[in-house]
C-alpha positions as CSV (number, residue, x, y, z in Angstrom):
1,M,-15.4,26.5,-9.4
2,T,-16.6,23.6,-11.6
3,E,-18.2,20.8,-9.6
4,T,-15.8,18.0,-8.8
5,P,-16.7,14.9,-10.9
6,T,-17.3,11.4,-9.6
7,F,-14.6,10.0,-7.3
8,I,-13.5,6.4,-8.0
9,P,-11.3,4.7,-5.4
10,V,-9.1,1.9,-6.6
11,I,-7.7,-0.6,-4.0
12,L,-4.5,-2.5,-4.9
13,A,-4.8,-5.9,-3.3
14,G,-2.4,-8.2,-5.1
15,G,0.7,-7.9,-2.9
16,S,2.5,-10.9,-1.4
17,G,3.4,-9.3,2.0
18,E,6.5,-11.4,2.4
19,R,8.1,-9.3,5.1
20,F,5.2,-10.5,7.4
21,W,6.1,-14.1,6.8
22,P,5.3,-16.7,8.3
23,L,1.9,-15.2,9.2
24,S,1.5,-13.8,5.7
25,R,1.9,-16.7,3.2
26,K,1.4,-17.1,-0.5
27,A,-2.1,-18.7,0.1
28,K,-3.2,-15.8,2.3
29,P,-1.0,-12.7,2.3
30,K,-1.0,-9.8,4.6
31,Q,-3.9,-7.8,3.2
32,F,-6.4,-10.6,4.1
33,L,-5.2,-10.9,7.7
34,T,-6.2,-9.2,10.9
35,L,-2.8,-8.3,12.4
36,D,-4.1,-6.7,15.6
37,G,-6.6,-9.5,16.6
38,G,-9.5,-7.2,15.6
39,E,-12.7,-7.8,13.6
40,H,-11.7,-6.7,10.1
41,S,-8.8,-7.7,7.8
42,L,-6.6,-4.9,6.4
43,L,-8.5,-5.2,3.1
44,Q,-11.9,-4.9,4.8
45,A,-10.8,-1.9,6.8
46,T,-9.5,-0.2,3.6
47,M,-12.9,-0.8,1.9
48,K,-14.8,0.5,5.0
49,R,-12.8,3.8,5.1
50,L,-13.1,4.4,1.4
51,E,-16.9,3.9,1.4
52,G,-17.1,7.3,3.1
53,L,-15.5,9.0,0.2
54,T,-18.1,8.1,-2.5
55,T,-21.8,8.4,-2.7
56,D,-21.9,5.2,-4.7
57,P,-20.1,2.3,-2.9
58,D,-20.5,0.3,-6.2
59,S,-18.0,2.6,-7.8
60,I,-15.0,1.2,-5.8
61,F,-12.7,-1.0,-7.8
62,V,-10.2,-3.6,-6.5
63,V,-7.2,-4.9,-8.5
64,T,-5.8,-8.3,-7.4
65,S,-3.9,-11.3,-8.8
66,N,-5.6,-14.4,-10.1
67,D,-4.5,-16.3,-6.9
68,Y,-6.6,-14.0,-4.7
69,R,-9.8,-13.5,-6.6
70,S,-11.8,-15.8,-4.3
71,L,-10.3,-14.3,-1.2
72,V,-11.3,-10.8,-2.2
73,L,-14.9,-11.8,-3.1
74,D,-15.2,-13.7,0.2
75,Q,-14.0,-10.8,2.3
76,L,-15.8,-8.1,0.3
77,P,-19.2,-9.7,-0.6
78,E,-20.6,-6.2,-1.3
79,L,-18.1,-5.6,-4.2
80,P,-19.7,-6.0,-7.6
81,V,-17.9,-8.8,-9.5
82,E,-17.4,-6.5,-12.5
83,N,-15.4,-4.1,-10.2
84,L,-12.9,-6.8,-9.4
85,L,-10.0,-6.5,-11.9
86,V,-7.9,-9.7,-11.9
87,E,-4.3,-9.7,-13.1
88,P,-3.4,-13.1,-14.6
89,L,0.1,-12.5,-13.4
90,A,1.4,-9.8,-11.0
91,R,3.5,-7.3,-12.9
92,D,3.9,-4.7,-10.1
93,T,1.9,-1.5,-9.7
94,A,2.3,0.3,-13.0
95,P,0.4,-2.2,-15.1
96,A,-2.1,-2.8,-12.4
97,I,-3.0,0.9,-12.1
98,L,-3.1,1.4,-15.9
99,Y,-5.5,-1.6,-16.1
100,A,-7.8,0.1,-13.6
101,A,-7.5,3.5,-15.3
102,L,-8.3,2.1,-18.7
103,T,-11.3,0.2,-17.4
104,I,-12.6,3.1,-15.4
105,A,-12.3,5.3,-18.5
106,Q,-14.8,3.2,-20.3
107,H,-17.5,3.9,-17.7
108,Y,-16.4,7.2,-16.0
109,P,-14.1,9.0,-18.5
110,D,-14.3,12.3,-16.6
111,A,-13.8,10.8,-13.1
112,V,-11.1,11.5,-10.5
113,M,-9.6,8.3,-9.3
114,G,-7.7,7.6,-6.1
115,I,-5.1,4.8,-5.7
116,F,-4.9,3.1,-2.3
117,T,-3.0,0.0,-1.1
118,S,-4.9,-2.6,0.9
119,D,-2.5,-2.9,3.8
120,H,-2.2,0.6,5.4
121,R,-3.3,1.5,8.9
122,I,-5.1,4.8,9.1
123,G,-5.7,6.1,12.6
124,N,-7.9,9.3,12.0
125,E,-10.4,8.4,9.3
126,D,-12.1,11.8,9.4
127,A,-8.8,13.6,8.8
128,F,-7.9,11.1,6.1
129,Q,-11.1,11.5,4.2
130,K,-10.8,15.3,4.4
131,V,-7.3,15.3,2.9
132,I,-8.5,12.9,0.1
133,R,-11.4,15.2,-0.8
134,D,-9.0,18.2,-0.9
135,A,-6.5,16.2,-3.0
136,A,-9.4,15.3,-5.4
137,K,-10.3,18.9,-5.8
138,L,-6.7,20.0,-6.4
139,A,-6.1,17.2,-8.9
140,F,-9.2,18.2,-10.8
141,E,-8.4,21.9,-10.8
142,T,-4.8,21.6,-11.8
143,R,-4.9,18.3,-13.8
144,S,-2.0,17.1,-11.6
145,I,-1.2,13.8,-10.0
146,V,-1.6,14.7,-6.3
147,T,0.4,12.5,-3.9
148,L,-0.1,12.4,-0.1
149,G,3.1,13.0,1.8
150,I,3.0,11.9,5.4
151,T,4.7,14.3,7.8
152,P,7.7,12.3,9.3
153,T,7.8,11.7,13.0
154,Y,11.2,10.0,13.1
155,P,14.0,9.3,10.6
156,S,12.6,6.1,9.1
157,T,14.8,4.0,6.8
158,G,11.9,1.8,5.9
159,Y,9.9,4.4,3.9
160,G,10.4,6.2,0.6
161,Y,10.5,10.1,0.8
162,I,9.1,12.9,-1.3
163,E,11.0,16.2,-1.4
164,R,8.9,19.3,-1.8
165,A,9.7,22.1,-4.1
166,E,8.2,25.6,-3.7
167,P,4.5,25.8,-2.9
168,T,2.4,26.5,-5.9
169,M,-1.0,27.1,-4.3
170,T,-3.1,26.9,-1.2
171,F,-6.2,24.7,-1.7
172,A,-8.8,24.5,1.1
173,E,-6.6,24.2,4.2
174,N,-3.8,22.4,2.5
175,M,-0.7,23.7,0.7
176,G,0.0,22.1,-2.6
177,Y,3.7,21.7,-3.6
178,R,5.4,20.6,-6.7
179,V,7.5,17.5,-6.2
180,A,11.2,18.1,-6.4
181,R,12.2,14.4,-6.3
182,F,11.3,11.0,-4.9
183,T,13.9,9.0,-2.9
184,E,13.8,5.3,-2.1
185,K,14.4,4.0,1.4
186,P,17.5,6.0,2.6
187,D,20.2,4.9,5.1
188,A,20.0,6.2,8.7
189,T,22.3,9.2,8.1
190,T,20.4,10.4,5.0
191,A,17.0,9.9,6.8
192,E,18.3,12.1,9.6
193,R,19.3,14.8,7.1
194,F,15.9,14.6,5.4
195,L,14.1,15.1,8.6
196,S,16.2,18.1,9.6
197,T,15.4,20.0,6.4
198,G,11.7,20.0,6.9
199,K,11.2,19.6,3.2
200,F,10.6,15.9,3.0
201,S,7.5,13.8,3.6
202,W,7.1,10.0,3.7
203,N,5.8,8.6,0.5
204,S,2.4,7.2,1.5
205,G,1.8,5.4,-1.8
206,I,-1.5,7.1,-2.1
207,F,-2.3,9.5,-5.0
208,V,-5.3,11.1,-6.7
209,C,-5.7,12.4,-10.2
210,T,-8.2,12.5,-13.1
211,V,-8.4,9.4,-15.2
212,Q,-7.5,11.4,-18.3
213,T,-4.4,13.0,-16.6
214,L,-3.1,9.5,-15.6
215,L,-3.7,8.1,-19.1
216,E,-1.9,11.1,-20.7
217,E,1.1,10.5,-18.4
218,Y,1.2,6.8,-19.4
219,Q,1.1,7.8,-23.1
220,A,4.0,10.2,-22.6
221,H,6.2,8.1,-20.4
222,Q,5.2,4.4,-21.0
223,P,3.8,4.5,-24.6
224,E,4.4,0.8,-25.3
225,L,2.8,-0.3,-22.0
226,Y,-0.1,2.0,-22.7
227,A,-0.7,0.9,-26.3
228,T,-0.5,-2.8,-25.4
229,L,-2.7,-2.8,-22.4
230,K,-5.2,-0.4,-24.0
231,Q,-5.8,-2.8,-26.8
232,A,-6.1,-5.7,-24.4
233,V,-8.7,-3.9,-22.3
234,Q,-10.7,-2.9,-25.3
235,T,-10.9,-6.5,-26.4
236,R,-11.2,-7.8,-22.8
237,G,-10.4,-11.4,-23.8
238,K,-6.8,-10.6,-24.4
239,I,-6.0,-9.5,-20.8
240,R,-4.9,-13.1,-19.9
241,E,-2.8,-13.3,-23.0
242,V,-1.1,-9.9,-22.8
243,F,-0.4,-9.5,-19.1
244,P,2.5,-11.9,-18.8
245,T,4.3,-10.0,-21.6
246,L,4.1,-6.6,-19.8
247,T,7.2,-5.0,-18.2
248,K,7.2,-5.5,-14.4
249,I,7.6,-2.0,-13.1
250,S,6.2,0.1,-10.2
251,I,4.1,3.3,-10.7
252,D,6.9,5.3,-9.0
253,Y,9.6,4.4,-11.6
254,A,7.2,4.2,-14.5
255,I,5.3,7.5,-14.0
256,L,5.7,9.5,-10.8
257,E,9.5,10.0,-11.0
258,K,9.3,11.0,-14.7
259,S,6.2,13.2,-14.7
260,S,6.4,17.0,-14.3
261,R,2.7,17.1,-13.2
262,V,3.1,15.6,-9.7
263,M,2.2,17.6,-6.6
264,V,2.3,16.7,-3.0
265,I,0.0,17.6,-0.1
266,P,1.5,17.2,3.4
267,A,-0.9,15.0,5.3
268,E,-1.2,14.9,9.1
269,F,-3.4,11.9,9.7
270,D,-2.1,8.8,11.6
271,W,-0.6,6.5,9.0
272,D,1.5,3.3,8.8
273,D,2.2,1.1,5.8
274,L,2.7,-2.0,8.0
275,G,5.7,-3.0,6.0
276,D,7.2,-5.6,8.4
277,W,6.9,-7.0,11.9
278,N,8.3,-3.9,13.5
279,A,5.0,-2.2,12.5
280,L,3.2,-4.3,15.1
281,E,4.9,-2.3,17.8
282,R,3.5,0.9,16.3
283,L,0.1,-0.7,15.7
284,L,-0.5,-2.0,19.2
285,R,1.3,0.8,21.1
286,S,1.9,-1.2,24.2
287,E,3.3,0.6,27.3
288,S,4.9,-2.6,28.5
289,Q,8.4,-3.7,27.7
290,N,7.2,-6.0,25.0
291,V,4.4,-6.2,22.4
292,S,2.6,-9.5,22.2
293,V,-0.4,-11.1,20.5
294,G,-1.2,-14.3,22.2
295,R,0.3,-15.8,25.4
296,H,3.8,-14.8,26.4
297,V,5.9,-15.3,29.5
298,G,9.3,-13.6,29.5
299,L,12.2,-13.4,31.9
300,D,14.7,-10.6,31.3
301,T,13.1,-9.9,27.9
302,E,12.8,-6.4,26.6
303,G,11.8,-4.7,23.4
304,A,10.4,-7.9,22.0
305,I,7.6,-8.4,19.5
306,L,5.8,-11.7,20.0
307,Y,3.0,-13.2,17.9
308,T,1.3,-16.6,18.1
309,T,-1.7,-17.8,16.0
310,G,-2.6,-20.6,18.4
311,G,-5.1,-19.5,21.0
312,D,-3.7,-21.9,23.6
313,D,0.0,-21.7,22.5
314,L,2.6,-20.1,24.7
315,I,5.8,-18.3,23.8
316,V,8.5,-18.3,26.5
317,T,11.5,-16.1,26.2
318,I,14.6,-15.7,28.5
319,G,17.3,-13.1,28.2
320,L,16.2,-11.7,24.8
321,E,16.3,-8.1,23.6
322,D,15.0,-6.4,20.5
323,V,13.8,-9.6,18.8
324,V,10.7,-10.7,16.9
325,V,9.3,-14.2,17.6
326,V,6.4,-15.5,15.5
327,R,4.8,-18.9,16.0
328,T,2.3,-20.4,13.5
329,S,1.1,-24.0,13.3
330,E,3.9,-24.9,10.9
331,V,6.7,-22.3,11.3
332,T,8.5,-20.4,14.0
333,L,10.4,-17.3,13.1
334,V,13.0,-15.7,15.4
335,V,14.7,-12.5,14.0
336,K,16.4,-9.4,15.4
337,K,14.2,-6.4,15.0
338,D,16.8,-4.6,12.8
339,R,16.9,-7.5,10.4
340,T,13.2,-7.9,9.6
341,Q,13.7,-6.4,6.1
342,D,15.7,-9.6,5.4
343,I,12.7,-11.9,5.9
344,K,11.9,-11.5,2.2
345,K,15.3,-12.9,1.3
346,V,14.7,-16.0,3.5
347,V,11.3,-16.5,1.8
348,Q,13.0,-16.5,-1.6
349,Q,15.4,-19.2,-0.3
350,I,12.5,-21.3,0.8
351,K,10.8,-20.9,-2.5
352,A,13.9,-22.2,-4.2
353,H,13.6,-25.6,-2.5
354,P,10.8,-27.7,-3.8
355,E,10.5,-29.6,-0.5
356,L,10.0,-26.3,1.5
357,Q,7.7,-24.4,-0.9
358,R,4.6,-25.3,1.2
359,F,6.0,-23.0,3.9
360,A,6.3,-20.0,1.6
């Protein structure tokens, strides 16, 4: 077998993390925070686990928005400045990933690249790194885009799903499957059905492919985006001018759902995308009736998630069930656990009022 080429991890770190409001704010969104009270932010933890996948830590790239350039450099002082790709304006993941692929192609045209978001929790890093290495080999051998599908443990309505078609090959200890379809977040009944078939995985948002394979798929399915951004990257100085004109579209809609070259490897490592406040319950895995970060005194309170940023602050609850209470220096949020997906809607309302925008 031909030796696998250089592996280049790319971290996407430009998200707003609005479903973790009010802790995650425009000035410092989720990926720069330490949700569990630990030592490293989510971005720093992502960088640390990816360093074990490459022999050259200087080959890791980060894509972020102009607003967060300084935050990335502060939190990742080891990152070469030239490896930080700054979007003048966030246009979702498809333009961001193409920007990275075109830049990497100038330096590592034969490389395999991996796309990782900056706000995932990975529990078993050894298992994670092994699956990524296997995915890189499979992507190189088959010239496919290899996605990682997380084996579902419950019928989640908060994750996207990948349906597997027939297996095409066994690679290392993993079975590679062609992807039958991607499905966005389903309702509860559909999620139950997906789980019962045994053919669906959670969409981890992680994928691996050769740089050339990805560029070919952009040329085939997003030719205008490809041509425009390729010219801007070649001239470099036009990135700021061109980016605001690009279509705002995710990699899922732009490429993955259109391509016939997508495969999935079922992955067994402990994973969570930390999408909203309910993830804190899974992250901290408390055996008590409630999950809390900071001081909390509760009477007849069950199934609550409580978070305070003030070390001396106290949250007191009486007669509450299945709620999230978050207290910051400026804002207090109280929401039912089954309505946390609506936090983003509230943030949009706040942004619409000039006198409230400092709270966004």
